[in-house]
C-alpha positions in Angstrom: 5.1 31.9 56.9 2.1 30.8 54.9 4.3 28.7 52.7 5.8 27.0 55.8 2.3 26.2 57.1 1.3 24.8 53.7 4.3 22.5 53.7 3.5 20.9 57.0 2.8 17.2 56.9 0.4 16.3 59.7 -3.3 15.5 60.3 -4.1 18.9 61.8 -6.2 21.4 59.8 -4.1 24.0 58.1 -4.5 27.7 58.6 -4.6 30.4 55.9 -3.2 33.7 57.3 -3.9 37.2 56.1 -3.9 40.8 57.4 -6.9 43.1 56.6 -6.7 46.8 57.0 -6.7 50.1 55.0 -2.9 50.0 54.3 -2.9 46.3 53.4 -5.7 46.8 50.9 -3.8 49.6 49.2 -0.7 47.4 49.0 -2.8 44.5 47.6 -4.4 46.8 45.1 -1.0 47.9 43.9 -1.4 51.6 44.8 1.7 53.6 44.3 2.2 56.0 47.2 1.2 54.0 50.3 3.7 55.8 52.5 2.3 59.1 51.4 -1.2 57.8 52.3 -0.1 56.8 55.7 1.5 60.2 56.4 -1.6 62.0 55.1 -3.9 59.9 57.3 -1.8 60.4 60.4 -1.7 64.2 59.7 -5.5 64.3 59.0 -6.4 62.5 62.3 -3.9 64.2 64.5 -6.2 66.9 66.0 -9.1 64.4 66.6 -6.7 61.9 68.1 -5.3 64.6 70.5 -8.9 65.4 71.7 -9.8 61.7 72.1 -6.6 60.7 73.7 -6.1 57.7 71.3 -4.9 57.0 67.8 -7.7 56.4 65.3 -5.5 55.3 62.3 -2.6 52.9 62.2 -1.6 49.2 62.1 -3.4 48.6 65.3 -6.6 49.0 63.4 -5.7 46.1 61.0 -7.0 42.6 61.7 -4.9 39.4 61.6 -7.2 36.9 60.0 -6.9 33.1 60.4 -9.0 30.8 58.2 -9.6 27.1 58.3 -8.0 26.3 54.9 -10.1 23.3 54.1 -13.5 24.6 55.2 -12.7 28.2 54.0 -14.2 29.8 57.0 -12.6 32.2 59.6 -11.3 30.4 62.6 -13.5 32.6 64.9 -16.5 30.7 63.4 -15.0 27.3 64.0 -15.6 25.2 67.1 -13.2 25.7 69.9 -11.7 22.3 69.2 -11.1 23.2 65.6 -9.6 26.5 66.8 -7.2 24.7 69.1 -6.2 22.2 66.3 -5.5 25.1 63.9 -3.4 26.8 66.6 -1.3 23.8 67.4 -1.0 22.5 63.8 2.4 24.2 63.1 3.9 22.1 66.1 2.3 18.8 65.1 5.5 17.1 63.7 9.3 17.2 63.8 9.5 19.1 60.5 7.3 21.8 61.9 7.4 25.5 61.4 9.1 25.9 64.8 12.0 23.6 63.8 12.4 24.7 60.1 11.8 28.4 60.3 13.1 29.4 63.7 14.2 32.8 62.3 10.7 33.5 61.1 9.3 32.7 64.6 11.8 35.1 66.1 10.5 37.8 63.8 7.0 37.3 65.2 8.3 37.8 68.7 
């Protein structure tokens, strides 16, 4: 998806996408047994989660980060106008992400 955004040809600011969480960091660091880590964490937090009535470990704890690519700052620190421009940038021209990578959009849904 990042590659498709980078290939867009319009005047809108481009976004840089990433996901930040415990599992993602282990994958980025090249750690071997990520699946084992996930299983161990889920097992370790099971009793606490049962008492609290919520899950304290999982993908829902990861953050989806969007950066203004040219300013190199997180979108949450941009003005609302810049945030809107970043949001609509993939749809700014005919050769946009929506038209070229429909199958990728469907994966997001």
